[in-house]
C-alpha positions as CSV (number, residue, x, y, z in Angstrom):
1,M,-14.4,18.0,21.1
2,R,-13.6,17.4,17.5
3,R,-11.3,20.2,16.3
4,E,-9.8,21.2,13.0
5,G,-6.1,20.9,12.6
6,D,-5.5,24.7,12.8
7,F,-7.0,24.7,16.3
8,F,-3.8,23.1,17.6
9,G,-1.5,25.6,15.9
10,D,2.0,24.3,15.3
11,Q,1.8,21.4,17.8
12,E,2.8,18.0,16.5
13,L,-0.3,15.9,17.2
14,E,0.0,12.3,18.3
15,L,-1.9,9.4,16.9
16,I,-3.9,7.6,19.6
17,F,-6.4,5.5,17.8
18,I,-7.4,4.1,14.3
19,A,-11.0,3.3,13.8
20,K,-11.4,0.7,11.1
21,K,-15.2,1.0,10.8
22,L,-17.6,4.0,10.7
23,K,-19.5,2.7,13.7
24,E,-16.3,2.5,15.7
25,A,-15.2,6.0,14.7
26,L,-18.6,7.5,15.7
27,R,-18.4,5.8,19.1
28,A,-14.8,7.0,19.6
29,E,-15.9,10.6,18.8
30,E,-18.8,10.3,21.3
31,V,-16.5,9.0,24.0
32,L,-13.8,11.7,23.5
33,T,-16.3,14.5,23.2
34,S,-18.2,13.4,26.3
35,A,-14.9,13.4,28.2
36,G,-14.1,17.0,27.0
37,I,-11.0,16.0,25.1
38,D,-9.9,18.0,22.1
39,Y,-9.0,15.8,19.2
40,A,-8.6,15.9,15.4
41,V,-9.7,13.1,13.1
42,E,-8.9,12.4,9.5
43,A,-9.3,9.6,7.0
44,D,-6.1,7.9,6.1
45,R,-4.9,4.6,4.8
46,Y,-3.4,1.6,6.6
47,L,-2.4,-1.9,5.8
48,G,-4.9,-4.6,6.9
49,G,-5.6,-8.3,6.4
50,V,-4.1,-11.5,7.7
51,L,-3.3,-13.6,4.7
52,F,-3.6,-11.0,2.0
53,K,-2.3,-7.5,2.9
54,R,-4.4,-4.7,1.4
55,E,-4.7,-1.0,1.8
56,L,-7.8,0.1,3.7
57,T,-9.1,3.4,4.9
58,G,-9.8,4.3,8.5
59,A,-10.4,7.2,10.8
60,F,-7.2,8.3,12.5
61,F,-7.6,10.1,15.8
62,Y,-5.0,12.6,17.0
63,V,-4.5,14.7,20.2
64,A,-2.0,17.2,21.4
65,P,1.0,15.8,23.4
66,E,-0.2,17.0,26.8
67,G,-3.6,15.1,26.3
68,V,-2.3,11.8,25.1
69,E,-2.4,9.8,28.3
70,S,-5.8,11.1,29.4
71,A,-7.3,10.4,25.9
72,K,-5.8,6.9,25.8
73,E,-7.1,6.1,29.2
74,T,-10.6,7.4,28.3
75,L,-10.6,5.2,25.2
76,R,-9.3,2.2,27.2
77,E,-12.1,2.6,29.8
78,A,-14.6,2.5,26.9
79,K,-13.0,-0.8,25.7
80,F,-11.1,0.6,22.7
81,K,-7.6,-0.7,21.7
82,V,-5.5,2.4,21.6
83,T,-2.3,2.9,19.6
84,E,0.7,1.9,21.8
85,M,3.6,2.2,19.4
86,D,5.4,5.2,18.1
87,L,4.5,5.8,14.5
């Protein structure tokens, strides 16, 4: 379920996915909620573009450390490309 940041207390949340479009963000929320996974989401900026780099806004999805692998696997099964690098 979507949670506010204070739900997780002092835990350092891990980024698992960046939705670049609203439709993609809404679908990711549906998938994670249906799977019973607690997550936080916030709008943030990232660099995008191939020839011309520009700053864009996306929905950044975070989970607690103990839920990272199950959340990533859930998103992979739903055909999302999850974040694989340490940011």
